[in-house]
N, C-alpha and C positions, 0 to 999 in steps of 0.2 A: 360601276355606272347605277344611280341610283334607279329603285322600282317606279314604273310608271303609279300614277295618282288613279286610284279607283276608289270608286263609292259604294258603300256598302247597303244602302236600301234603296227600291224604287221609289220611295214616299219624297226622299229628296228631290229637290229639283236637280235639272240636268245640268250641273256645271259647264261652262264654257266662256271662255274671254271672248271680248266684244269680238264679232266677224264683219260690222261694218261701224263707219263712224262718217259725220259731216268734215268739211275742212273749214277754218277761220274764215278762207276767202272767198265758200260759198256764198251764197243769197240768201236774205233773212229766211225768205220763204222754204229754201233748201233746207235751212238748219231747224227751222220749227216744224217742216211738214214732212221731214222725210228722217230715217234714220243714218242715212248716207249710201255710200257706195263699200263695196267689198275690199278690205285690205289687203295688203300683198302677202301671198301664199296663202291666202284662204280661198278656197270657192265656195259660192252660192249659188242655189239655183233655185226658182220657183215651179213647183210640180203642181199636176192636177192632183188633189187626194186623191182619187178613187184609183187612176190610170197609173200613177207615181212617173208617169213620162213629164217632163218640161213644158212648160208653157211658153207663148209668144210674149215679148216685153210688152206688157200695158192690160194682161191677163190674171185676173186674182188667183191664187193657189198657196199652197203650202208653202212655208221657205225653208229650206234646205242647207245645210254648211258644213263644209269637210276641211280640214285642214290639220295642222298641229295643235290649234287649242281646243280641238275637241275630244271629249273623254274617251277613253279606249272601251269603257263599259262599267257595267254594274259586278261589283264584287261577288263573283261565285255564282251569278245568276246569268246564265245566257239567254232565260227566254226575255228578261226586261230589259236586257241589251241589244236582243233582235227586236223588239218592237220599236226602239231610240233610235237605233242607226242600222241604214241597210247595208246590202251586201258590197255595196261600194264607198262603203266608207263616210254616206253622209248622214250627220245627226238632221231626225226630224224637229222640228222646235213647237210644232204645232201654231204656230204663228201663220195667220193668214196673210200674206203680202201680196205687193204689184210691183215692180219694177218698171219705170221710165225706160225710153229712150235714152238716156245718157247716162245709164246704170243705177240711178238712186232709186233705192226702198222705201216704201211707204208699209209701215204696219196698219193692216186693217180692221183686223180680229183675230181670234182664236180659233181655233178648228173645232174646239170643243163646243162653242159657242154658236153653233151652226144650225139652222133652219134647213128641211129640205120639202121643199112643195112642189109635188106634182115633179120630181127629178133633177129641180135646180137647186142649187146649193145658194143659199143666201145668209149672209151675216151680218146680226141684228147690228153689229157696231157702226156696219159701214151705213145702214138706213139711219142709225140715231145721229151721226155726225152730218149727214145729210141736212136731216130736221132741226139740225140747231142752226141751221143756214138762214131757217125760216123767221122773218123778224119781230112775229108774236110768239115763238118758242122759247122757254127758258131753260127748260129739262124735256128729255125723250127718254124712254126707254122701250125698246120693243122685243117681245118674245115671241117663241114659237108657241100655236095652240094648235087644238088638234081640228083638223079637216078631213069630211068624209069623204070628197071627192079628191081630193090632192094629197091626202095625208097628214101635213103641217098647214099651217095658214099664218098670217103677221099680224099682230096685234100690238100698236104702239099707244102707250102710255105719256100721257103730254102734260106739263104743267106750263100753262100760259104766263106771258110779264104780266106784270099789275095793268091794269086797265085795258088789256087785249081781248078783244074777242074775236072766237075764231069757230067754226063747226068744224065738225068729224069731215062733211062731204066738200068743205073748202080746204080743207087741208089736204085731204085725195087728189083733188083738180091740180091743188098746186103742184103735188109729187109727179102726178101722171106725164106731165114733158119731160121730165128731168129723172126719171128712174124708168128702167123697163117694169113692163106691166107686171111682172110677178113678184117685185120687191115693193109695190105700194101697201101700206097696209090696209087690209082688208077693214080690220077692227082698229076704232082710234077711240080712246078713253079717256077722259080730262079728269086730272087731282090737281089737288091743291099741296099735297104734299105725297114725300116718296116717305117708304119705312126705311 
């Protein structure tokens, strides 16, 4: 029997085959906006990153996967293995995901790209994707900034479409009915280019 594949350094990406996939007969929306449903003989769950408990469908959390495709661990590095794979055999991917009622997963960010504002976990990519839906916004980049009251706040750097005119307050007013109050960027800065 061949020896199981193990990886030497924690700097390497945690390799694992695909855990989810869309099907050719899925709607075009599902094929382009989700990573699909879980493969046979693979288990996935979305967990609260602080408690490790599975969250309800429709709730954002960290994607974990278990099954035949998950690596056994890092070569002779039990500490790094324990950071990546929990006691139940689930690899913590670091991807922030949400699962819909039909079992389709959408990746909405990375757990390392998280802003904690007054105890609320905010994923900048989610806010950026939302800002892209504004007809005057061409590009957006959301970052965490220090905040004396809440620990961190949100700042959105925005590049407008050619000929568009938008103020910071107009953009925040547009966000308020569609985003939770703590996800509305407190600071909005406009720029003509990104580095």
